C-alpha positions as CSV (number, residue, x, y, z in Angstrom):
1,X,53.6,-3.6,63.6
2,X,55.9,-5.2,60.7
3,X,54.6,-8.5,61.0
4,X,51.1,-7.4,60.9
5,X,51.9,-5.6,57.6
6,X,53.8,-8.9,56.3
7,X,50.7,-10.6,56.6
8,X,48.4,-8.3,55.3
9,X,50.5,-8.1,52.1
10,X,50.5,-11.8,52.0
11,X,46.7,-11.8,52.2
12,X,46.3,-9.2,49.8
13,X,48.4,-11.0,47.4
14,X,46.3,-14.3,47.9
15,X,43.1,-12.4,47.4
16,X,44.6,-10.7,43.7
17,X,45.9,-14.1,42.7
18,X,42.4,-15.9,43.1
19,X,40.6,-13.0,41.4
20,X,43.1,-13.3,38.5
21,X,42.5,-17.0,38.1
22,X,38.8,-16.4,38.3
23,X,38.8,-13.8,35.5
24,X,41.3,-16.0,33.4
25,X,38.7,-19.0,33.8
26,X,35.7,-16.8,33.2
27,X,37.3,-15.5,30.0
28,X,38.3,-18.9,28.9
29,X,34.5,-20.1,29.6
30,X,33.1,-17.0,27.9
31,X,35.4,-17.8,24.6
32,X,33.6,-21.2,24.0
33,X,30.5,-21.9,22.2
34,X,27.5,-22.1,24.8
35,X,26.8,-25.6,23.3
36,X,30.4,-26.6,24.2
37,X,29.5,-25.7,28.0
38,X,26.5,-28.1,28.5
39,X,27.3,-31.7,28.5
40,X,24.1,-32.9,27.7
41,X,24.1,-30.9,24.5
42,X,26.9,-32.9,23.4
43,X,25.1,-35.0,20.8
44,X,23.7,-31.9,19.3
45,X,26.9,-30.2,19.1
46,X,28.3,-33.6,17.3
47,X,25.5,-33.5,15.1
48,X,26.2,-30.1,13.5
49,X,29.8,-30.5,13.8
50,X,29.7,-33.6,11.6
51,X,27.3,-32.1,9.1
52,X,29.9,-29.1,8.7
53,X,32.5,-31.5,7.7
54,X,30.6,-33.4,5.0
55,X,32.2,-33.2,1.6
56,X,29.8,-31.3,-0.2
57,X,30.4,-28.2,1.9
58,X,34.0,-28.2,2.3
59,X,34.7,-25.6,-0.3
60,X,31.8,-23.2,0.3
61,X,31.2,-20.5,2.9
62,X,28.9,-21.8,5.2
63,X,27.1,-19.6,8.1
64,X,25.0,-21.5,10.7
65,X,23.3,-20.8,14.1
66,X,20.9,-22.2,16.3
67,X,19.0,-20.2,18.8
68,X,17.1,-21.4,21.8
69,X,13.3,-20.2,22.0
70,X,12.4,-18.3,23.8
71,X,15.5,-17.4,25.6
72,X,17.5,-16.3,22.6
73,X,20.6,-18.4,23.9
74,X,23.0,-19.4,21.1
75,X,23.5,-23.2,21.3
76,X,25.5,-23.5,18.3
77,X,27.1,-21.2,16.0
78,X,29.4,-21.5,12.8
79,X,30.1,-18.0,11.3
80,X,26.7,-17.0,13.0
81,X,27.8,-13.2,12.8
82,X,29.4,-13.3,9.6
83,X,27.4,-11.6,6.7
84,X,26.1,-13.9,3.8
85,X,24.1,-13.3,0.5
86,X,20.6,-14.3,1.7
87,X,18.5,-15.0,-1.3
88,X,14.9,-15.0,-0.7
89,X,15.4,-15.6,2.9
90,X,15.8,-11.8,3.2
91,X,12.0,-11.7,2.9
92,X,11.6,-12.5,6.2
93,X,13.0,-9.3,7.3
94,X,10.6,-7.4,5.1
95,X,7.4,-9.3,5.9
96,X,8.0,-9.4,9.8
97,X,8.6,-5.5,9.7
98,X,5.2,-4.9,7.8
99,X,3.5,-7.4,10.1
100,X,4.7,-5.6,13.2
101,X,4.1,-2.2,12.1
102,X,1.4,-2.3,9.8
103,X,-0.8,-4.6,11.6
104,X,-2.2,-7.9,10.3
105,X,-5.5,-6.5,9.8
106,X,-4.1,-3.6,7.2
107,X,-6.0,-3.4,3.8
108,X,-4.3,-1.6,1.0
109,X,-7.0,1.2,-0.6
110,X,-6.9,2.4,-3.9
111,X,-9.2,5.3,-4.5
112,X,-10.8,7.5,-7.3
113,X,-10.7,11.4,-5.9
114,X,-11.9,14.6,-7.8
115,X,-11.7,18.0,-6.4
116,X,-14.4,19.0,-8.9
117,X,-18.1,18.9,-8.7
118,X,-21.0,16.4,-10.1
119,X,-23.3,18.5,-12.1
120,X,-26.0,16.1,-13.9
121,X,-24.0,13.4,-15.6
122,X,-20.6,15.3,-15.6
123,X,-17.8,15.6,-13.4
124,X,-16.5,19.1,-13.6
125,X,-12.8,18.2,-12.9
126,X,-10.0,15.8,-13.1
127,X,-10.6,12.6,-12.2
128,X,-7.5,11.2,-9.9
129,X,-6.1,7.9,-9.5
130,X,-4.7,7.5,-5.8
131,X,-2.7,4.3,-5.8
132,X,-1.9,2.4,-2.5
133,X,1.3,0.3,-3.7
134,X,-1.1,-2.6,-3.6
135,X,0.5,-5.7,-5.2
136,X,-2.6,-7.5,-5.8
137,X,-4.5,-4.9,-8.0
138,X,-6.0,-6.2,-11.2
139,X,-7.6,-4.8,-14.4
140,X,-10.6,-6.2,-13.1
141,X,-10.7,-4.3,-10.1
142,X,-10.2,-1.0,-11.7
143,X,-13.0,-2.0,-13.9
144,X,-15.1,-2.2,-10.6
145,X,-13.7,1.2,-9.6
146,X,-14.6,2.9,-13.0
147,X,-18.3,1.2,-12.7
148,X,-18.8,3.2,-9.4
149,X,-18.6,6.4,-11.5
150,X,-21.7,5.0,-13.6
151,X,-23.3,4.1,-10.4
152,X,-23.1,7.8,-9.7
153,X,-24.5,8.4,-13.1
154,X,-21.3,10.2,-14.4
155,X,-20.9,9.8,-18.2
156,X,-18.5,12.3,-18.8
157,X,-15.4,13.8,-17.0
158,X,-14.7,17.5,-17.9
159,X,-10.9,17.2,-17.3
160,X,-8.4,14.6,-17.5
161,X,-7.8,11.3,-16.0
162,X,-4.5,11.5,-14.2
163,X,-2.3,9.8,-11.2
164,X,-2.2,11.2,-7.6
165,X,1.5,9.9,-7.4
166,X,5.0,10.7,-9.1
167,X,5.4,9.0,-12.4
168,X,8.5,7.3,-14.0
169,X,8.7,7.9,-17.8
170,X,12.2,5.9,-18.1
171,X,12.4,2.2,-18.2
172,X,13.5,1.3,-14.7
173,X,15.5,-1.8,-13.6
174,X,16.9,-2.0,-10.2
175,X,20.7,-1.6,-10.4
176,X,21.2,-4.0,-7.7
177,X,19.7,-6.9,-9.5
178,X,21.8,-9.0,-12.2
179,X,21.2,-8.1,-15.8
180,X,20.6,-11.8,-16.3
181,X,17.5,-11.1,-14.3
182,X,16.0,-8.7,-16.6
183,X,12.7,-9.6,-18.3
184,X,12.2,-12.8,-16.2
185,X,8.8,-13.1,-14.8
186,X,10.1,-13.4,-11.3
187,X,11.6,-9.7,-11.7
188,X,8.5,-7.6,-12.3
189,X,9.2,-4.0,-11.8
190,X,7.4,-2.3,-8.5
191,X,5.6,1.0,-9.3
192,X,2.8,3.0,-7.2
193,X,0.1,1.8,-9.5
194,X,0.3,-2.1,-9.9
195,X,-2.0,-3.9,-12.5
196,X,-2.0,-7.6,-12.9
197,X,1.5,-8.0,-11.5
198,X,2.9,-5.5,-13.9
199,X,3.0,-8.2,-16.6
200,X,1.7,-7.8,-20.1
201,X,0.9,-10.9,-22.2
202,X,3.4,-11.6,-24.8
203,X,0.5,-12.2,-27.4
204,X,-0.8,-9.0,-26.9
205,X,1.6,-6.7,-25.2
206,X,-0.4,-3.2,-25.9
207,X,-3.6,-4.8,-24.5
208,X,-6.1,-2.3,-26.3
209,X,-3.8,0.9,-25.5
210,X,-4.0,3.3,-28.5
211,X,-0.5,3.2,-29.6
212,X,1.8,2.0,-32.3
213,X,3.9,-1.0,-31.4
214,X,7.4,-1.8,-32.7
215,X,9.1,-4.6,-31.8
216,X,13.1,-4.8,-31.3
217,X,14.6,-8.3,-31.8
218,X,17.5,-10.0,-30.8
219,X,19.4,-8.3,-33.9
220,X,19.1,-4.7,-32.4
221,X,22.2,-5.1,-30.5
222,X,25.0,-7.7,-29.6
223,X,24.2,-6.9,-25.8
224,X,20.4,-7.3,-26.1
225,X,20.8,-10.4,-28.4
226,X,22.9,-12.1,-25.8
227,X,20.6,-11.0,-22.8
228,X,17.3,-12.4,-24.4
229,X,18.6,-15.3,-26.5
230,X,21.2,-16.9,-23.7
231,X,18.8,-16.5,-20.7
232,X,15.7,-17.6,-22.7
233,X,14.1,-14.6,-21.5
234,X,10.6,-13.4,-22.9
235,X,11.7,-9.8,-22.7
236,X,9.9,-6.5,-21.6
237,X,7.5,-3.7,-23.0
238,X,7.9,0.2,-22.4
239,X,5.1,2.4,-23.1
240,X,6.5,6.1,-24.5
241,X,3.2,7.9,-23.5
242,X,4.5,11.0,-25.4
243,X,5.1,9.7,-28.7
244,X,2.1,7.2,-28.4
245,X,4.0,4.0,-29.0
246,X,4.9,0.9,-27.1
247,X,8.3,-0.8,-27.6
248,X,8.8,-4.5,-27.3
249,X,12.1,-5.9,-26.6
250,X,11.5,-9.6,-27.1
251,X,13.2,-13.1,-28.0
252,X,12.4,-13.8,-31.9
253,X,14.1,-17.4,-31.7
254,X,11.6,-19.8,-33.2
255,X,11.8,-22.0,-30.1
256,X,10.6,-19.2,-27.9
257,X,6.9,-19.7,-26.7
258,X,4.2,-17.1,-27.2
259,X,2.5,-18.1,-24.1
260,X,4.8,-16.1,-21.6
261,X,4.5,-12.8,-20.2
262,X,6.7,-9.4,-20.8
263,X,7.6,-7.5,-18.0
264,X,6.5,-3.9,-17.9
265,X,9.5,-1.5,-17.8
266,X,7.6,1.6,-16.6
267,X,4.5,0.2,-15.2
268,X,3.0,3.6,-13.7
269,X,2.8,5.0,-17.2
270,X,1.6,2.0,-18.8
271,X,-1.0,0.9,-16.1
272,X,-2.3,4.6,-16.3
273,X,-2.8,4.5,-19.6
274,X,-4.4,1.0,-19.1
275,X,-6.7,2.6,-17.0
276,X,-7.9,5.3,-19.5
277,X,-8.4,2.4,-22.0
278,X,-10.6,0.6,-19.7
279,X,-12.6,3.7,-19.2
280,X,-13.2,4.4,-22.7
281,X,-14.4,0.6,-23.1
282,X,-16.7,1.3,-20.5
283,X,-18.2,4.2,-22.2
284,X,-16.9,7.1,-20.1
285,X,-15.8,10.3,-22.1
286,X,-13.2,13.0,-20.9
287,X,-12.1,16.0,-22.3
288,X,-8.4,17.0,-22.6
289,X,-8.9,20.4,-20.9
290,X,-9.9,21.6,-17.5
291,X,-13.4,24.0,-17.9
292,X,-13.3,27.0,-15.7
293,X,-14.8,26.7,-12.2
294,X,-14.2,26.6,-8.6
295,X,-13.0,23.3,-7.2
296,X,-13.6,21.9,-3.8
297,X,-10.8,22.5,-1.5
298,X,-11.1,18.9,-0.2
299,X,-11.1,16.1,-2.8
300,X,-14.3,14.0,-2.8
301,X,-14.0,10.0,-2.9
302,X,-15.7,8.8,-5.9
303,X,-14.9,4.9,-5.5
304,X,-12.4,2.9,-3.7
305,X,-11.0,-0.6,-3.7
306,X,-9.9,-2.4,-0.6
307,X,-7.3,-5.4,-0.9
308,X,-7.3,-8.5,1.0
309,X,-5.7,-8.3,4.7
310,X,-2.1,-8.2,4.9
311,X,-1.9,-11.2,6.6
312,X,-3.0,-12.9,3.3
313,X,-0.8,-10.9,1.5
314,X,2.4,-11.6,3.3
315,X,1.5,-15.5,3.3
316,X,1.6,-15.3,-0.5
317,X,4.8,-13.3,-0.4
318,X,6.4,-16.1,1.6
319,X,4.8,-19.5,0.5
320,X,5.4,-18.2,-3.4
321,X,8.4,-16.4,-2.8
322,X,7.0,-13.4,-4.5
323,X,9.7,-10.6,-5.5
324,X,6.9,-8.0,-6.4
325,X,4.9,-8.5,-3.2
326,X,8.1,-8.0,-1.3
327,X,9.1,-4.9,-3.1
328,X,5.7,-3.5,-2.7
329,X,5.8,-4.1,0.9
330,X,9.3,-2.3,1.2
331,X,7.5,0.8,-0.4
332,X,4.7,0.9,1.7
333,X,7.4,0.9,4.6
334,X,8.8,3.9,2.8
335,X,5.7,5.7,2.9
336,X,5.4,4.9,6.6
337,X,9.1,6.3,7.1
338,X,7.8,9.7,4.9
339,X,5.3,10.2,7.3
340,X,7.6,10.0,10.3
341,X,10.4,12.3,8.7
342,X,9.7,15.3,6.4
343,X,13.6,15.3,5.5
344,X,13.2,12.0,3.4
345,X,10.4,13.1,0.9
346,X,12.5,13.5,-2.0
347,X,14.1,9.9,-1.9
348,X,12.8,7.1,-3.7
349,X,10.4,4.7,-1.7
350,X,12.4,1.8,-1.8
351,X,15.4,3.8,-0.1
352,X,13.0,5.3,2.6
353,X,11.7,1.4,3.2
354,X,15.2,0.5,3.8
355,X,15.7,3.0,6.3
356,X,12.7,2.1,7.9
357,X,13.5,-1.5,7.9
358,X,16.8,-1.0,9.3
359,X,15.5,1.4,12.1
360,X,13.0,-1.6,12.9
361,X,15.7,-4.3,12.7
362,X,18.0,-2.1,15.2
363,X,15.0,-1.6,17.5
364,X,14.9,-5.3,18.2
365,X,18.3,-6.0,18.8
366,X,19.9,-6.6,15.3
367,X,22.8,-4.6,15.1
368,X,23.3,-2.0,11.9
369,X,26.7,-3.9,11.2
370,X,24.9,-7.1,10.5
371,X,22.6,-6.0,7.6
372,X,23.4,-4.6,4.3
373,X,20.3,-4.0,2.0
374,X,19.7,-3.3,-1.6
375,X,16.0,-4.4,-1.8
376,X,13.4,-6.1,0.2
377,X,13.0,-9.5,-2.0
378,X,16.7,-10.9,-2.1
379,X,17.0,-10.6,-5.4
380,X,20.3,-8.3,-5.2
381,X,23.4,-10.4,-4.7
382,X,24.6,-7.1,-3.0
383,X,22.4,-8.0,0.1
384,X,24.2,-9.2,2.8
385,X,23.1,-10.5,6.6
386,X,24.3,-12.8,9.2
387,X,22.2,-15.9,10.4
388,X,22.1,-14.3,13.8
389,X,19.8,-11.4,12.4
390,X,17.8,-13.8,10.8
391,X,17.1,-15.9,14.4
392,X,16.6,-12.6,16.1
393,X,13.8,-11.5,13.9
394,X,12.3,-15.1,14.2
395,X,12.9,-14.9,17.7
396,X,10.9,-11.5,17.8
397,X,8.1,-12.7,15.7
398,X,7.4,-15.7,17.8
399,X,7.3,-13.9,21.1
400,X,7.5,-15.1,24.6
401,X,4.9,-17.9,24.3
402,X,6.1,-19.2,20.8
403,X,2.6,-18.5,19.3
404,X,3.0,-15.4,17.2
405,X,0.6,-15.3,14.2
406,X,3.4,-14.5,11.7
407,X,4.8,-18.0,12.3
408,X,1.7,-19.7,10.9
409,X,2.3,-17.7,7.6
410,X,5.5,-19.2,6.5
411,X,5.6,-22.6,4.7
412,X,5.8,-25.6,7.0
413,X,6.4,-29.2,7.2
414,X,5.4,-32.1,9.6
415,X,6.4,-35.4,10.7
416,X,5.2,-38.2,8.3
417,X,3.7,-39.7,11.3
418,X,2.2,-36.6,12.8
419,X,-0.3,-33.9,11.7
420,X,1.7,-31.1,13.8
421,X,3.7,-28.7,12.2
422,X,7.2,-29.1,13.2
423,X,9.2,-26.7,11.0
424,X,8.1,-23.3,9.9
425,X,10.6,-21.8,7.7
426,X,11.7,-19.7,4.3
427,X,14.1,-20.8,1.7
428,X,16.4,-19.1,-0.9
429,X,18.0,-19.8,-3.5
430,X,19.9,-18.7,-6.6
431,X,23.1,-19.7,-8.5
432,X,25.7,-21.0,-5.8
433,X,23.5,-19.8,-2.9
434,X,21.3,-22.0,-0.9
435,X,19.7,-20.8,2.6
436,X,16.9,-21.5,5.0
437,X,15.7,-19.9,8.2
438,X,13.0,-21.1,10.5
439,X,11.6,-22.4,13.8
440,X,12.0,-26.0,14.5
441,X,10.5,-27.9,17.0
442,X,12.3,-31.1,18.4
443,X,11.4,-34.3,19.1
444,X,11.0,-33.3,22.8
445,X,8.8,-30.5,21.6
446,X,11.5,-27.7,22.2
447,X,11.6,-24.8,19.9
448,X,14.7,-23.6,18.3
449,X,15.3,-20.8,15.5
450,X,17.9,-22.2,12.8
451,X,19.4,-20.3,10.0
452,X,21.6,-21.8,7.3
453,X,23.3,-19.7,4.8
454,X,25.5,-21.4,2.1
455,X,27.4,-18.8,-0.3
456,X,29.9,-19.8,-3.2
457,X,28.4,-23.3,-3.9
458,X,29.2,-25.2,-6.9
459,X,26.9,-23.9,-9.9
460,X,24.5,-27.0,-9.5
461,X,22.9,-26.8,-5.9
462,X,20.7,-29.8,-6.0
463,X,23.0,-31.5,-3.6
464,X,23.3,-28.7,-1.2
465,X,19.3,-28.8,-0.8
466,X,19.5,-32.5,0.2
467,X,21.9,-31.6,2.4
468,X,20.1,-28.9,4.3
469,X,17.1,-31.2,4.5
470,X,19.0,-33.8,6.2
471,X,20.1,-31.7,8.8
472,X,16.7,-30.4,9.7
473,X,15.6,-33.9,9.7
474,X,18.2,-35.3,12.1
475,X,17.4,-31.9,14.4
476,X,13.9,-32.7,14.4
477,X,14.5,-36.4,15.8
478,X,17.0,-34.7,18.5
479,X,15.7,-34.3,22.1
480,X,17.0,-31.2,23.9
481,X,16.1,-31.7,27.1
482,X,17.2,-29.5,29.9
483,X,16.1,-26.6,31.7
484,X,18.8,-24.3,30.5
485,X,16.5,-23.8,27.2
486,X,13.8,-21.8,28.8
487,X,15.8,-20.7,32.2
488,X,16.5,-17.3,30.5
489,X,14.2,-14.4,30.7
490,X,12.5,-13.2,27.3
491,X,13.9,-9.4,27.1
492,X,11.5,-6.5,26.0
493,X,12.2,-5.3,22.4
494,X,13.4,-1.6,22.3
495,X,11.4,1.0,21.0
496,X,12.1,2.4,17.6
497,X,12.5,6.1,17.4
498,X,12.6,7.3,13.8
499,X,14.1,11.0,13.7
500,X,16.5,12.6,11.3
501,X,17.5,9.0,10.2
502,X,19.1,8.4,13.7
503,X,17.9,5.4,15.8
504,X,18.1,5.1,19.4
505,X,18.0,1.7,21.2
506,X,17.7,0.7,24.5
507,X,17.6,-3.5,25.0
508,X,18.1,-5.6,27.5
509,X,20.4,-8.5,27.1
510,X,19.5,-12.0,28.8
511,X,22.6,-11.6,30.7
512,X,23.2,-7.9,31.3
513,X,21.9,-4.6,30.2
514,X,23.4,-3.0,27.1
515,X,23.3,0.7,26.3
516,X,23.9,1.6,22.4
517,X,24.8,5.1,21.4
518,X,22.7,6.9,19.1
519,X,23.8,6.0,15.8
520,X,23.4,7.3,12.2
521,X,22.4,4.1,9.8
522,X,24.7,3.8,7.1
523,X,24.0,1.7,4.3
524,X,23.9,1.7,0.3
525,X,20.7,1.6,-1.8
526,X,20.4,1.6,-5.5
């Protein structure tokens, strides 16, 4: 009996020792980069390692991740899970979420409404302009809307013209943006009613609005002088609708061109006054009082304007890196969030849009700890995200067959000897920051998502642009043969549940099922 117990004990010790060895080996293997575990990827791994060792990158902060598609396997990662300032590559997140949730056929609809009645040539009631956040709307479109009233034989409005949206009467610049961006044409202010990109011509900032114009030049204050002159900024215009004057803060340097545009600081007020000016020019008269009558309980639609398809708007946003378009898309997501959550109605549209965007990201497998958002366009240096987050979004939008429509909206480049697109990408740039994120097809037609974020670079980033282009070109010519690139199943994205700012995610990992607890999104907004 004792002998049998002895052999049983020895067998148990042997089994435990073998198990411990297996666990140790497995732990060491898991700690290595996946690219290090595949012998046939050694050339790929060496290429990226040599690129990271280039002298121009040694004093910069670099994040780089390459992900195999559609499997989602990480082939190479250098700080891939660290957060970086993304610049305009952040537009991938905003546009992808809008495309995925609104649909490519979505159109903005701006309407003229009234609760009054039409009697002969009079509208007995107020004329309401219902804006839609449409970033493409122009004064020509507004003229077409107002002409629809004349088509209904309406010549007089027995009431006022007002906007069916909250107005902001103060100058507004996002506090997350740098002061040096104020007044630059790449930083127009978002609004409910956008007209002509929310820019006013420097030669005629009033644009026919019946108001006194006063110009505040560079001698107004030391701060304003420094801001306008040192950055060669044209300036901005602000309408005081109560006191009927327009303030123009502009650069009065003799060398400053007069052919530029001014940022409209409070575009909802300014654009509403522009609508009223246009109505008068068309011969429409309106009173300053509301006559006694019983309005209809439901407003009638007197005219409407539809924008282009969302697909076309997103294409412009990505290819021209349009910050206003991106911010308007974020505000549109904010409207969608308000429709699903009554508790967020009092918050700004941008803040609600960030809530919705973070929830959507969490639903496709991007952790809330990977993202810090202050806007939807990437202009704020407070934005932070990981290369892995960008790759996850690209992978989701590519789909399991790598033929997602969204990819064709990204800028692309081809081989010199081929008409086939090989790299669909979005770049980002600001002082000391360069980034690129996209989907690349290699020489043997394998697809990878690649995101490169470089922060803290020298003020001149010209050399960095060439370094990134060189890496992409080398990756394109590399063959990534091997069944491991497509051996893993494509996981189904989790569903998004928006309720009291809580997000519930249930996501299947390529390796094992992961259940995440419900968690409250934590982030900062302006």
